[in-house]
N, CA, C, O and CB atoms as a CASP TS submission, in Angstrom:
PFRMAT TS
TARGET T0000
AUTHOR 0000-0000-0000
METHOD Language model
MODEL 1
PARENT N/A
ATOM      1  N   MET     1      59.012-221.858 -39.900  1.00  0.00           N
ATOM      2  CA  MET     1      58.928-221.049 -39.251  1.00  0.00           C
ATOM      3  C   MET     1      56.624-221.560 -38.749  1.00  0.00           C
ATOM      4  O   MET     1      55.788-220.955 -38.078  1.00  0.00           O
ATOM      5  CB  MET     1      59.695-219.466 -40.267  1.00  0.00           C
ATOM      6  N   LYS     2      56.576-222.739 -39.462  1.00  0.00           N
ATOM      7  CA  LYS     2      55.600-223.819 -38.523  1.00  0.00           C
ATOM      8  C   LYS     2      56.037-224.202 -37.169  1.00  0.00           C
ATOM      9  O   LYS     2      55.476-223.831 -36.138  1.00  0.00           O
ATOM     10  CB  LYS     2      55.451-225.237 -39.216  1.00  0.00           C
ATOM     11  N   ASN     3      56.954-224.876 -37.225  1.00  0.00           N
ATOM     12  CA  ASN     3      57.768-225.303 -35.579  1.00  0.00           C
ATOM     13  C   ASN     3      57.557-223.702 -34.613  1.00  0.00           C
ATOM     14  O   ASN     3      56.687-223.251 -33.869  1.00  0.00           O
ATOM     15  CB  ASN     3      60.121-225.752 -35.874  1.00  0.00           C
ATOM     16  N   LEU     4      58.921-223.214 -35.150  1.00  0.00           N
ATOM     17  CA  LEU     4      58.304-221.536 -34.435  1.00  0.00           C
ATOM     18  C   LEU     4      57.575-221.092 -33.838  1.00  0.00           C
ATOM     19  O   LEU     4      57.512-220.857 -32.631  1.00  0.00           O
ATOM     20  CB  LEU     4      57.948-220.734 -34.906  1.00  0.00           C
ATOM     21  N   LYS     5      56.254-220.757 -35.508  1.00  0.00           N
ATOM     22  CA  LYS     5      54.954-220.009 -34.743  1.00  0.00           C
ATOM     23  C   LYS     5      54.197-221.182 -33.988  1.00  0.00           C
ATOM     24  O   LYS     5      53.011-220.930 -34.200  1.00  0.00           O
ATOM     25  CB  LYS     5      53.772-219.184 -35.936  1.00  0.00           C
ATOM     26  N   TYR     6      54.287-222.702 -32.970  1.00  0.00           N
ATOM     27  CA  TYR     6      54.507-223.362 -32.535  1.00  0.00           C
ATOM     28  C   TYR     6      55.027-223.582 -30.950  1.00  0.00           C
ATOM     29  O   TYR     6      54.604-224.048 -29.892  1.00  0.00           O
ATOM     30  CB  TYR     6      54.905-223.545 -33.316  1.00  0.00           C
ATOM     31  N   ALA     7      56.182-222.960 -31.476  1.00  0.00           N
ATOM     32  CA  ALA     7      57.252-223.151 -30.547  1.00  0.00           C
ATOM     33  C   ALA     7      56.665-221.475 -29.265  1.00  0.00           C
ATOM     34  O   ALA     7      56.603-221.352 -28.041  1.00  0.00           O
ATOM     35  CB  ALA     7      59.226-223.048 -31.693  1.00  0.00           C
ATOM     36  N   GLN     8      56.490-220.917 -29.967  1.00  0.00           N
ATOM     37  CA  GLN     8      56.387-219.552 -29.365  1.00  0.00           C
ATOM     38  C   GLN     8      55.605-219.410 -28.589  1.00  0.00           C
ATOM     39  O   GLN     8      55.918-218.395 -27.967  1.00  0.00           O
ATOM     40  CB  GLN     8      56.185-218.624 -30.056  1.00  0.00           C
ATOM     41  N   ASP     9      54.160-220.076 -27.964  1.00  0.00           N
ATOM     42  CA  ASP     9      53.470-220.309 -27.247  1.00  0.00           C
ATOM     43  C   ASP     9      53.652-221.751 -26.197  1.00  0.00           C
ATOM     44  O   ASP     9      53.025-222.340 -25.316  1.00  0.00           O
ATOM     45  CB  ASP     9      52.520-220.160 -28.012  1.00  0.00           C
ATOM     46  N   HIS    10      54.208-221.793 -26.521  1.00  0.00           N
ATOM     47  CA  HIS    10      54.366-223.259 -25.081  1.00  0.00           C
ATOM     48  C   HIS    10      55.744-223.550 -24.586  1.00  0.00           C
ATOM     49  O   HIS    10      55.937-224.284 -23.616  1.00  0.00           O
ATOM     50  CB  HIS    10      53.890-225.044 -25.681  1.00  0.00           C
ATOM     51  N   VAL    11      57.235-222.648 -25.630  1.00  0.00           N
ATOM     52  CA  VAL    11      57.912-222.223 -24.374  1.00  0.00           C
ATOM     53  C   VAL    11      58.899-221.011 -25.335  1.00  0.00           C
ATOM     54  O   VAL    11      59.088-220.821 -26.537  1.00  0.00           O
ATOM     55  CB  VAL    11      58.887-223.737 -23.374  1.00  0.00           C
ATOM     56  N   ASN    12      59.480-220.205 -23.741  1.00  0.00           N
ATOM     57  CA  ASN    12      60.696-218.785 -24.741  1.00  0.00           C
ATOM     58  C   ASN    12      61.605-219.399 -25.742  1.00  0.00           C
ATOM     59  O   ASN    12      62.377-220.338 -25.546  1.00  0.00           O
ATOM     60  CB  ASN    12      62.082-217.824 -23.581  1.00  0.00           C
ATOM     61  N   VAL    13      61.477-218.976 -26.447  1.00  0.00           N
ATOM     62  CA  VAL    13      62.262-218.839 -27.742  1.00  0.00           C
ATOM     63  C   VAL    13      62.861-217.560 -28.388  1.00  0.00           C
ATOM     64  O   VAL    13      62.333-216.658 -29.037  1.00  0.00           O
ATOM     65  CB  VAL    13      61.470-219.296 -28.666  1.00  0.00           C
ATOM     66  N   VAL    14      64.527-217.850 -27.874  1.00  0.00           N
ATOM     67  CA  VAL    14      65.496-216.946 -28.369  1.00  0.00           C
ATOM     68  C   VAL    14      66.513-218.089 -29.945  1.00  0.00           C
ATOM     69  O   VAL    14      66.736-219.234 -30.339  1.00  0.00           O
ATOM     70  CB  VAL    14      66.656-216.411 -26.617  1.00  0.00           C
ATOM     71  N   LEU    15      66.803-216.374 -30.284  1.00  0.00           N
ATOM     72  CA  LEU    15      66.648-217.352 -31.454  1.00  0.00           C
ATOM     73  C   LEU    15      67.936-215.912 -31.926  1.00  0.00           C
ATOM     74  O   LEU    15      67.551-214.745 -31.997  1.00  0.00           O
ATOM     75  CB  LEU    15      64.612-217.766 -32.467  1.00  0.00           C
ATOM     76  N   ARG    16      69.157-216.246 -32.147  1.00  0.00           N
ATOM     77  CA  ARG    16      70.512-215.970 -31.742  1.00  0.00           C
ATOM     78  C   ARG    16      71.069-215.864 -33.289  1.00  0.00           C
ATOM     79  O   ARG    16      71.459-216.830 -33.945  1.00  0.00           O
ATOM     80  CB  ARG    16      71.254-217.223 -30.668  1.00  0.00           C
ATOM     81  N   LEU    17      71.039-214.839 -33.628  1.00  0.00           N
ATOM     82  CA  LEU    17      71.382-214.015 -35.083  1.00  0.00           C
ATOM     83  C   LEU    17      72.315-214.018 -35.226  1.00  0.00           C
ATOM     84  O   LEU    17      72.472-213.059 -34.471  1.00  0.00           O
ATOM     85  CB  LEU    17      71.144-212.782 -35.385  1.00  0.00           C
ATOM     86  N   ASN    18      73.974-214.377 -35.765  1.00  0.00           N
ATOM     87  CA  ASN    18      75.209-213.749 -36.724  1.00  0.00           C
ATOM     88  C   ASN    18      74.908-212.919 -37.184  1.00  0.00           C
ATOM     89  O   ASN    18      74.042-213.223 -38.004  1.00  0.00           O
ATOM     90  CB  ASN    18      75.777-214.340 -37.727  1.00  0.00           C
ATOM     91  N   VAL    19      75.172-211.539 -37.176  1.00  0.00           N
ATOM     92  CA  VAL    19      75.680-211.066 -38.071  1.00  0.00           C
ATOM     93  C   VAL    19      76.517-210.783 -38.546  1.00  0.00           C
ATOM     94  O   VAL    19      77.364-210.477 -37.708  1.00  0.00           O
ATOM     95  CB  VAL    19      75.500-210.655 -38.175  1.00  0.00           C
ATOM     96  N   ASP    20      76.981-210.642 -39.853  1.00  0.00           N
ATOM     97  CA  ASP    20      78.326-209.728 -40.367  1.00  0.00           C
ATOM     98  C   ASP    20      77.765-209.078 -41.527  1.00  0.00           C
ATOM     99  O   ASP    20      76.591-208.769 -41.729  1.00  0.00           O
ATOM    100  CB  ASP    20      79.817-210.637 -40.839  1.00  0.00           C
ATOM    101  N   ILE    21      79.167-208.856 -42.538  1.00  0.00           N
ATOM    102  CA  ILE    21      78.838-207.641 -43.041  1.00  0.00           C
ATOM    103  C   ILE    21      77.964-208.588 -44.189  1.00  0.00           C
ATOM    104  O   ILE    21      76.981-207.948 -44.563  1.00  0.00           O
ATOM    105  CB  ILE    21      80.212-206.476 -43.507  1.00  0.00           C
ATOM    106  N   ASN    22      78.037-209.624 -44.693  1.00  0.00           N
ATOM    107  CA  ASN    22      77.322-209.875 -45.691  1.00  0.00           C
ATOM    108  C   ASN    22      75.510-211.108 -45.611  1.00  0.00           C
ATOM    109  O   ASN    22      75.018-211.934 -46.380  1.00  0.00           O
ATOM    110  CB  ASN    22      78.624-210.437 -46.550  1.00  0.00           C
ATOM    111  N   ASN    23      75.164-210.608 -44.414  1.00  0.00           N
ATOM    112  CA  ASN    23      74.065-211.142 -44.257  1.00  0.00           C
ATOM    113  C   ASN    23      73.023-209.930 -43.795  1.00  0.00           C
ATOM    114  O   ASN    23      71.827-210.026 -44.072  1.00  0.00           O
ATOM    115  CB  ASN    23      74.260-212.301 -43.315  1.00  0.00           C
ATOM    116  N   VAL    24      73.667-208.531 -42.916  1.00  0.00           N
ATOM    117  CA  VAL    24      72.905-207.502 -42.303  1.00  0.00           C
ATOM    118  C   VAL    24      71.836-207.304 -43.261  1.00  0.00           C
ATOM    119  O   VAL    24      70.808-207.752 -42.751  1.00  0.00           O
ATOM    120  CB  VAL    24      73.694-206.216 -41.991  1.00  0.00           C
ATOM    121  N   GLU    25      71.604-206.829 -44.438  1.00  0.00           N
ATOM    122  CA  GLU    25      70.123-206.960 -45.376  1.00  0.00           C
ATOM    123  C   GLU    25      68.841-208.771 -45.278  1.00  0.00           C
ATOM    124  O   GLU    25      67.664-209.070 -45.483  1.00  0.00           O
ATOM    125  CB  GLU    25      70.973-206.842 -47.427  1.00  0.00           C
ATOM    126  N   ALA    26      69.955-209.342 -44.900  1.00  0.00           N
ATOM    127  CA  ALA    26      69.543-210.690 -44.627  1.00  0.00           C
ATOM    128  C   ALA    26      68.615-210.665 -43.938  1.00  0.00           C
ATOM    129  O   ALA    26      67.394-210.692 -44.094  1.00  0.00           O
ATOM    130  CB  ALA    26      70.356-211.487 -44.109  1.00  0.00           C
ATOM    131  N   VAL    27      69.631-210.584 -42.736  1.00  0.00           N
ATOM    132  CA  VAL    27      68.729-210.073 -41.189  1.00  0.00           C
ATOM    133  C   VAL    27      67.234-208.908 -40.887  1.00  0.00           C
ATOM    134  O   VAL    27      66.449-208.910 -39.939  1.00  0.00           O
ATOM    135  CB  VAL    27      69.987-209.224 -40.307  1.00  0.00           C
ATOM    136  N   PHE    28      67.282-208.037 -42.063  1.00  0.00           N
ATOM    137  CA  PHE    28      65.624-207.823 -41.305  1.00  0.00           C
ATOM    138  C   PHE    28      64.804-208.387 -42.792  1.00  0.00           C
ATOM    139  O   PHE    28      63.607-208.100 -42.757  1.00  0.00           O
ATOM    140  CB  PHE    28      65.063-205.597 -40.717  1.00  0.00           C
ATOM    141  N   LYS    29      65.245-209.150 -44.113  1.00  0.00           N
ATOM    142  CA  LYS    29      63.933-209.457 -44.299  1.00  0.00           C
ATOM    143  C   LYS    29      63.262-210.989 -43.666  1.00  0.00           C
ATOM    144  O   LYS    29      62.130-211.460 -43.775  1.00  0.00           O
ATOM    145  CB  LYS    29      63.828-209.358 -45.798  1.00  0.00           C
ATOM    146  N   PHE    30      64.793-211.628 -42.812  1.00  0.00           N
ATOM    147  CA  PHE    30      63.730-212.553 -41.363  1.00  0.00           C
ATOM    148  C   PHE    30      62.294-211.931 -40.963  1.00  0.00           C
ATOM    149  O   PHE    30      61.090-212.174 -41.045  1.00  0.00           O
ATOM    150  CB  PHE    30      64.644-212.448 -39.596  1.00  0.00           C
ATOM    151  N   LEU    31      63.473-210.691 -40.336  1.00  0.00           N
ATOM    152  CA  LEU    31      61.937-209.972 -39.360  1.00  0.00           C
ATOM    153  C   LEU    31      61.363-210.491 -39.997  1.00  0.00           C
ATOM    154  O   LEU    31      61.002-211.667 -39.954  1.00  0.00           O
ATOM    155  CB  LEU    31      61.347-208.386 -39.166  1.00  0.00           C
ATOM    156  N   HIS    32      61.102-209.452 -40.950  1.00  0.00           N
ATOM    157  CA  HIS    32      59.324-208.791 -41.723  1.00  0.00           C
ATOM    158  C   HIS    32      59.217-210.372 -42.018  1.00  0.00           C
ATOM    159  O   HIS    32      58.031-210.629 -42.226  1.00  0.00           O
ATOM    160  CB  HIS    32      59.197-207.302 -43.682  1.00  0.00           C
ATOM    161  N   VAL    33      59.903-211.359 -42.100  1.00  0.00           N
ATOM    162  CA  VAL    33      59.509-212.696 -42.697  1.00  0.00           C
ATOM    163  C   VAL    33      58.791-213.023 -41.835  1.00  0.00           C
ATOM    164  O   VAL    33      57.841-213.749 -42.128  1.00  0.00           O
ATOM    165  CB  VAL    33      60.459-213.725 -43.017  1.00  0.00           C
ATOM    166  N   LEU    34      59.055-212.472 -40.046  1.00  0.00           N
ATOM    167  CA  LEU    34      58.636-213.268 -38.632  1.00  0.00           C
ATOM    168  C   LEU    34      57.489-212.481 -38.942  1.00  0.00           C
ATOM    169  O   LEU    34      56.402-212.950 -39.279  1.00  0.00           O
ATOM    170  CB  LEU    34      59.522-213.124 -36.937  1.00  0.00           C
ATOM    171  N   LYS    35      57.839-210.926 -38.783  1.00  0.00           N
ATOM    172  CA  LYS    35      56.217-210.381 -38.219  1.00  0.00           C
ATOM    173  C   LYS    35      55.130-210.913 -39.173  1.00  0.00           C
ATOM    174  O   LYS    35      54.059-211.145 -38.612  1.00  0.00           O
ATOM    175  CB  LYS    35      56.012-208.524 -38.231  1.00  0.00           C
ATOM    176  N   GLU    36      55.201-211.260 -41.076  1.00  0.00           N
ATOM    177  CA  GLU    36      54.219-211.733 -41.357  1.00  0.00           C
ATOM    178  C   GLU    36      53.811-212.526 -41.041  1.00  0.00           C
ATOM    179  O   GLU    36      52.596-212.344 -40.975  1.00  0.00           O
ATOM    180  CB  GLU    36      54.099-211.820 -42.029  1.00  0.00           C
ATOM    181  N   GLU    37      54.190-213.839 -40.631  1.00  0.00           N
ATOM    182  CA  GLU    37      53.755-215.352 -40.131  1.00  0.00           C
ATOM    183  C   GLU    37      53.296-215.327 -38.554  1.00  0.00           C
ATOM    184  O   GLU    37      52.990-216.348 -37.936  1.00  0.00           O
ATOM    185  CB  GLU    37      55.155-216.491 -40.289  1.00  0.00           C
ATOM    186  N   GLY    38      53.294-213.835 -37.927  1.00  0.00           N
ATOM    187  CA  GLY    38      52.932-213.633 -37.130  1.00  0.00           C
ATOM    188  C   GLY    38      53.566-214.215 -35.471  1.00  0.00           C
ATOM    189  O   GLY    38      53.002-214.540 -34.426  1.00  0.00           O
ATOM    190  N   ILE    39      54.983-214.132 -35.903  1.00  0.00           N
ATOM    191  CA  ILE    39      56.314-214.786 -34.958  1.00  0.00           C
ATOM    192  C   ILE    39      57.078-213.736 -34.143  1.00  0.00           C
ATOM    193  O   ILE    39      58.291-213.538 -34.219  1.00  0.00           O
ATOM    194  CB  ILE    39      57.545-215.513 -35.968  1.00  0.00           C
ATOM    195  N   LYS    40      55.920-212.873 -33.089  1.00  0.00           N
ATOM    196  CA  LYS    40      56.274-211.894 -32.830  1.00  0.00           C
ATOM    197  C   LYS    40      56.570-212.521 -31.311  1.00  0.00           C
ATOM    198  O   LYS    40      55.970-211.690 -30.629  1.00  0.00           O
ATOM    199  CB  LYS    40      55.354-210.729 -33.207  1.00  0.00           C
ATOM    200  N   LYS    41      57.267-213.719 -30.138  1.00  0.00           N
ATOM    201  CA  LYS    41      57.302-213.935 -28.987  1.00  0.00           C
ATOM    202  C   LYS    41      58.322-215.026 -28.799  1.00  0.00           C
ATOM    203  O   LYS    41      58.242-216.149 -28.301  1.00  0.00           O
ATOM    204  CB  LYS    41      56.063-214.149 -28.540  1.00  0.00           C
ATOM    205  N   VAL    42      59.400-214.284 -29.406  1.00  0.00           N
ATOM    206  CA  VAL    42      60.927-214.661 -29.406  1.00  0.00           C
ATOM    207  C   VAL    42      61.029-213.809 -29.514  1.00  0.00           C
ATOM    208  O   VAL    42      60.462-212.858 -30.052  1.00  0.00           O
ATOM    209  CB  VAL    42      61.715-215.432 -30.128  1.00  0.00           C
ATOM    210  N   ARG    43      62.264-214.130 -28.695  1.00  0.00           N
ATOM    211  CA  ARG    43      63.593-213.151 -28.562  1.00  0.00           C
ATOM    212  C   ARG    43      64.943-212.699 -29.093  1.00  0.00           C
ATOM    213  O   ARG    43      66.085-213.149 -28.991  1.00  0.00           O
ATOM    214  CB  ARG    43      63.955-213.356 -27.779  1.00  0.00           C
ATOM    215  N   LEU    44      64.546-211.930 -29.534  1.00  0.00           N
ATOM    216  CA  LEU    44      65.614-212.151 -30.958  1.00  0.00           C
ATOM    217  C   LEU    44      67.343-211.616 -30.407  1.00  0.00           C
ATOM    218  O   LEU    44      67.159-210.504 -29.911  1.00  0.00           O
ATOM    219  CB  LEU    44      64.913-210.789 -32.621  1.00  0.00           C
ATOM    220  N   ASP    45      68.390-211.854 -30.340  1.00  0.00           N
ATOM    221  CA  ASP    45      69.305-212.202 -29.603  1.00  0.00           C
ATOM    222  C   ASP    45      70.976-211.721 -30.922  1.00  0.00           C
ATOM    223  O   ASP    45      71.923-212.507 -30.953  1.00  0.00           O
ATOM    224  CB  ASP    45      68.862-214.080 -29.067  1.00  0.00           C
ATOM    225  N   PRO    46      70.994-210.399 -31.827  1.00  0.00           N
ATOM    226  CA  PRO    46      71.792-210.099 -32.650  1.00  0.00           C
ATOM    227  C   PRO    46      73.095-210.467 -31.890  1.00  0.00           C
ATOM    228  O   PRO    46      73.494-209.876 -30.887  1.00  0.00           O
ATOM    229  CB  PRO    46      71.584-208.751 -33.128  1.00  0.00           C
ATOM    230  N   HIS    47      73.862-211.776 -32.640  1.00  0.00           N
ATOM    231  CA  HIS    47      75.309-210.859 -32.383  1.00  0.00           C
ATOM    232  C   HIS    47      76.233-210.918 -33.444  1.00  0.00           C
ATOM    233  O   HIS    47      76.554-211.824 -34.214  1.00  0.00           O
ATOM    234  CB  HIS    47      76.191-211.339 -31.120  1.00  0.00           C
ATOM    235  N   LEU    48      76.455-210.183 -33.360  1.00  0.00           N
ATOM    236  CA  LEU    48      77.979-209.221 -34.354  1.00  0.00           C
ATOM    237  C   LEU    48      78.964-209.700 -34.306  1.00  0.00           C
ATOM    238  O   LEU    48      79.776-209.648 -33.382  1.00  0.00           O
ATOM    239  CB  LEU    48      78.562-207.803 -33.966  1.00  0.00           C
ATOM    240  N   VAL    49      79.062-210.373 -35.543  1.00  0.00           N
ATOM    241  CA  VAL    49      80.515-211.067 -35.564  1.00  0.00           C
ATOM    242  C   VAL    49      81.864-209.977 -35.525  1.00  0.00           C
ATOM    243  O   VAL    49      81.845-209.064 -36.350  1.00  0.00           O
ATOM    244  CB  VAL    49      80.613-212.000 -37.065  1.00  0.00           C
ATOM    245  N   HIS    50      82.682-210.044 -34.857  1.00  0.00           N
ATOM    246  CA  HIS    50      83.927-209.939 -34.677  1.00  0.00           C
ATOM    247  C   HIS    50      85.561-210.759 -35.256  1.00  0.00           C
ATOM    248  O   HIS    50      85.736-211.918 -35.633  1.00  0.00           O
ATOM    249  CB  HIS    50      83.701-210.028 -33.568  1.00  0.00           C
ATOM    250  N   GLU    51      86.351-209.851 -35.153  1.00  0.00           N
ATOM    251  CA  GLU    51      87.998-211.210 -34.471  1.00  0.00           C
ATOM    252  C   GLU    51      87.833-211.492 -33.944  1.00  0.00           C
ATOM    253  O   GLU    51      87.132-210.855 -33.158  1.00  0.00           O
ATOM    254  CB  GLU    51      89.327-211.258 -33.968  1.00  0.00           C
ATOM    255  N   ASN    52      88.210-212.746 -33.642  1.00  0.00           N
ATOM    256  CA  ASN    52      88.232-213.979 -32.960  1.00  0.00           C
ATOM    257  C   ASN    52      89.683-213.541 -32.277  1.00  0.00           C
ATOM    258  O   ASN    52      90.707-214.194 -32.480  1.00  0.00           O
ATOM    259  CB  ASN    52      88.123-215.484 -33.990  1.00  0.00           C
ATOM    260  N   VAL    53      89.638-212.301 -31.407  1.00  0.00           N
ATOM    261  CA  VAL    53      90.721-212.751 -29.963  1.00  0.00           C
ATOM    262  C   VAL    53      91.331-213.545 -29.379  1.00  0.00           C
ATOM    263  O   VAL    53      92.557-213.500 -29.282  1.00  0.00           O
ATOM    264  CB  VAL    53      90.493-212.723 -29.117  1.00  0.00           C
ATOM    265  N   TYR    54      90.511-214.549 -28.807  1.00  0.00           N
ATOM    266  CA  TYR    54      91.307-215.344 -28.502  1.00  0.00           C
ATOM    267  C   TYR    54      92.021-217.085 -28.354  1.00  0.00           C
ATOM    268  O   TYR    54      92.453-217.889 -27.528  1.00  0.00           O
ATOM    269  CB  TYR    54      91.132-214.912 -27.930  1.00  0.00           C
ATOM    270  N   ARG    55      91.729-216.888 -29.911  1.00  0.00           N
ATOM    271  CA  ARG    55      92.203-217.994 -31.063  1.00  0.00           C
ATOM    272  C   ARG    55      92.849-217.455 -31.973  1.00  0.00           C
ATOM    273  O   ARG    55      92.898-218.022 -33.065  1.00  0.00           O
ATOM    274  CB  ARG    55      91.174-218.732 -31.790  1.00  0.00           C
ATOM    275  N   ASN    56      93.592-216.076 -31.744  1.00  0.00           N
ATOM    276  CA  ASN    56      94.222-215.139 -33.389  1.00  0.00           C
ATOM    277  C   ASN    56      93.900-215.451 -34.179  1.00  0.00           C
ATOM    278  O   ASN    56      94.553-216.078 -35.013  1.00  0.00           O
ATOM    279  CB  ASN    56      95.484-215.036 -33.958  1.00  0.00           C
ATOM    280  N   GLU    57      92.596-215.097 -34.258  1.00  0.00           N
ATOM    281  CA  GLU    57      91.450-215.012 -36.213  1.00  0.00           C
ATOM    282  C   GLU    57      91.309-214.261 -36.453  1.00  0.00           C
ATOM    283  O   GLU    57      90.835-213.428 -35.680  1.00  0.00           O
ATOM    284  CB  GLU    57      90.031-215.370 -36.700  1.00  0.00           C
ATOM    285  N   TYR    58      91.705-213.912 -38.071  1.00  0.00           N
ATOM    286  CA  TYR    58      90.480-212.650 -38.013  1.00  0.00           C
ATOM    287  C   TYR    58      89.672-213.106 -39.286  1.00  0.00           C
ATOM    288  O   TYR    58      90.119-213.413 -40.392  1.00  0.00           O
ATOM    289  CB  TYR    58      91.142-210.750 -38.212  1.00  0.00           C
ATOM    290  N   TRP    59      88.259-213.069 -38.809  1.00  0.00           N
ATOM    291  CA  TRP    59      87.424-213.040 -40.432  1.00  0.00           C
ATOM    292  C   TRP    59      87.263-211.816 -41.112  1.00  0.00           C
ATOM    293  O   TRP    59      87.544-210.664 -40.782  1.00  0.00           O
ATOM    294  CB  TRP    59      85.890-213.508 -40.393  1.00  0.00           C
ATOM    295  N   ASP    60      86.719-212.328 -42.200  1.00  0.00           N
ATOM    296  CA  ASP    60      87.295-211.320 -43.685  1.00  0.00           C
ATOM    297  C   ASP    60      85.640-210.634 -43.146  1.00  0.00           C
ATOM    298  O   ASP    60      85.668-209.404 -43.101  1.00  0.00           O
ATOM    299  CB  ASP    60      87.608-212.369 -46.022  1.00  0.00           C
ATOM    300  N   CYS    61      84.733-211.048 -42.886  1.00  0.00           N
ATOM    301  CA  CYS    61      83.303-210.571 -42.719  1.00  0.00           C
ATOM    302  C   CYS    61      82.918-209.651 -42.318  1.00  0.00           C
ATOM    303  O   CYS    61      81.966-208.945 -42.651  1.00  0.00           O
ATOM    304  CB  CYS    61      82.678-211.092 -42.182  1.00  0.00           C
ATOM    305  N   ILE    62      84.233-209.524 -40.927  1.00  0.00           N
ATOM    306  CA  ILE    62      83.569-208.998 -39.689  1.00  0.00           C
ATOM    307  C   ILE    62      83.096-207.213 -40.128  1.00  0.00           C
ATOM    308  O   ILE    62      83.780-206.756 -41.044  1.00  0.00           O
ATOM    309  CB  ILE    62      84.870-209.153 -38.203  1.00  0.00           C
ATOM    310  N   SER    63      82.023-206.255 -39.546  1.00  0.00           N
ATOM    311  CA  SER    63      82.563-204.843 -40.116  1.00  0.00           C
ATOM    312  C   SER    63      82.404-204.587 -38.763  1.00  0.00           C
ATOM    313  O   SER    63      82.266-205.252 -37.736  1.00  0.00           O
ATOM    314  CB  SER    63      81.757-203.806 -41.383  1.00  0.00           C
ATOM    315  N   SER    64      82.505-202.682 -39.276  1.00  0.00           N
ATOM    316  CA  SER    64      83.370-201.385 -38.388  1.00  0.00           C
ATOM    317  C   SER    64      82.364-201.695 -36.990  1.00  0.00           C
ATOM    318  O   SER    64      81.501-202.480 -36.597  1.00  0.00           O
ATOM    319  CB  SER    64      83.189-199.256 -39.243  1.00  0.00           C
ATOM    320  N   ARG    65      82.915-200.836 -36.681  1.00  0.00           N
ATOM    321  CA  ARG    65      82.117-200.313 -35.405  1.00  0.00           C
ATOM    322  C   ARG    65      81.955-199.068 -35.295  1.00  0.00           C
ATOM    323  O   ARG    65      81.882-198.239 -34.388  1.00  0.00           O
ATOM    324  CB  ARG    65      82.643-200.621 -34.211  1.00  0.00           C
ATOM    325  N   GLU    66      81.895-199.114 -36.907  1.00  0.00           N
ATOM    326  CA  GLU    66      80.506-197.154 -36.449  1.00  0.00           C
ATOM    327  C   GLU    66      79.056-198.450 -37.181  1.00  0.00           C
ATOM    328  O   GLU    66      77.912-198.677 -36.788  1.00  0.00           O
ATOM    329  CB  GLU    66      80.991-194.360 -38.497  1.00  0.00           C
ATOM    330  N   LYS    67      80.085-199.157 -38.643  1.00  0.00           N
ATOM    331  CA  LYS    67      78.629-200.012 -38.894  1.00  0.00           C
ATOM    332  C   LYS    67      77.003-200.916 -38.102  1.00  0.00           C
ATOM    333  O   LYS    67      75.786-201.100 -38.125  1.00  0.00           O
ATOM    334  CB  LYS    67      79.208-200.918 -39.422  1.00  0.00           C
ATOM    335  N   GLU    68      78.916-201.310 -37.213  1.00  0.00           N
ATOM    336  CA  GLU    68      77.446-201.949 -36.161  1.00  0.00           C
ATOM    337  C   GLU    68      76.659-200.877 -34.559  1.00  0.00           C
ATOM    338  O   GLU    68      75.927-201.242 -33.639  1.00  0.00           O
ATOM    339  CB  GLU    68      78.291-203.781 -35.219  1.00  0.00           C
ATOM    340  N   GLY    69      76.924-200.297 -34.703  1.00  0.00           N
ATOM    341  CA  GLY    69      76.050-199.225 -33.983  1.00  0.00           C
ATOM    342  C   GLY    69      74.720-198.776 -35.210  1.00  0.00           C
ATOM    343  O   GLY    69      73.505-198.584 -35.169  1.00  0.00           O
ATOM    344  N   GLU    70      75.610-198.762 -36.056  1.00  0.00           N
ATOM    345  CA  GLU    70      74.060-197.799 -37.616  1.00  0.00           C
ATOM    346  C   GLU    70      73.436-199.661 -37.345  1.00  0.00           C
ATOM    347  O   GLU    70      72.269-199.861 -37.009  1.00  0.00           O
ATOM    348  CB  GLU    70      75.057-197.057 -40.680  1.00  0.00           C
ATOM    349  N   PHE    71      74.126-200.468 -37.496  1.00  0.00           N
ATOM    350  CA  PHE    71      72.600-201.688 -37.266  1.00  0.00           C
ATOM    351  C   PHE    71      71.982-202.372 -36.148  1.00  0.00           C
ATOM    352  O   PHE    71      70.949-203.042 -36.110  1.00  0.00           O
ATOM    353  CB  PHE    71      72.772-202.923 -37.909  1.00  0.00           C
ATOM    354  N   LEU    72      73.129-201.958 -34.907  1.00  0.00           N
ATOM    355  CA  LEU    72      72.105-201.858 -33.931  1.00  0.00           C
ATOM    356  C   LEU    72      70.716-200.688 -33.463  1.00  0.00           C
ATOM    357  O   LEU    72      69.776-201.245 -32.896  1.00  0.00           O
ATOM    358  CB  LEU    72      72.912-201.925 -33.014  1.00  0.00           C
ATOM    359  N   VAL    73      70.599-199.288 -33.663  1.00  0.00           N
ATOM    360  CA  VAL    73      69.963-198.456 -34.018  1.00  0.00           C
ATOM    361  C   VAL    73      69.169-198.950 -35.211  1.00  0.00           C
ATOM    362  O   VAL    73      68.345-198.053 -35.388  1.00  0.00           O
ATOM    363  CB  VAL    73      70.712-197.438 -34.142  1.00  0.00           C
ATOM    364  N   LYS    74      69.030-199.592 -35.839  1.00  0.00           N
ATOM    365  CA  LYS    74      68.220-199.622 -37.374  1.00  0.00           C
ATOM    366  C   LYS    74      67.636-201.450 -36.122  1.00  0.00           C
ATOM    367  O   LYS    74      66.451-201.472 -36.454  1.00  0.00           O
ATOM    368  CB  LYS    74      69.733-199.764 -39.774  1.00  0.00           C
ATOM    369  N   PHE    75      67.780-202.607 -35.178  1.00  0.00           N
ATOM    370  CA  PHE    75      67.490-203.620 -35.403  1.00  0.00           C
ATOM    371  C   PHE    75      66.106-203.037 -34.619  1.00  0.00           C
ATOM    372  O   PHE    75      65.131-203.772 -34.460  1.00  0.00           O
ATOM    373  CB  PHE    75      68.459-204.824 -35.040  1.00  0.00           C
TER
END
């Protein structure tokens, strides 16, 4: 957090947040921590985990489209 707080005043920071059904609540807790630490000058880029159609894989941690919409509205 200390380094992130320093960096936000010197460079453009983008935090990619990989979101799946296992960590949705943790993402919101993390956002609260960022706010408490005064980290407000970073861009947050939530990335919702989907099945990997390019590699013909399916992950157990993906969420439904309805849940993704709910998450994005809340985010």
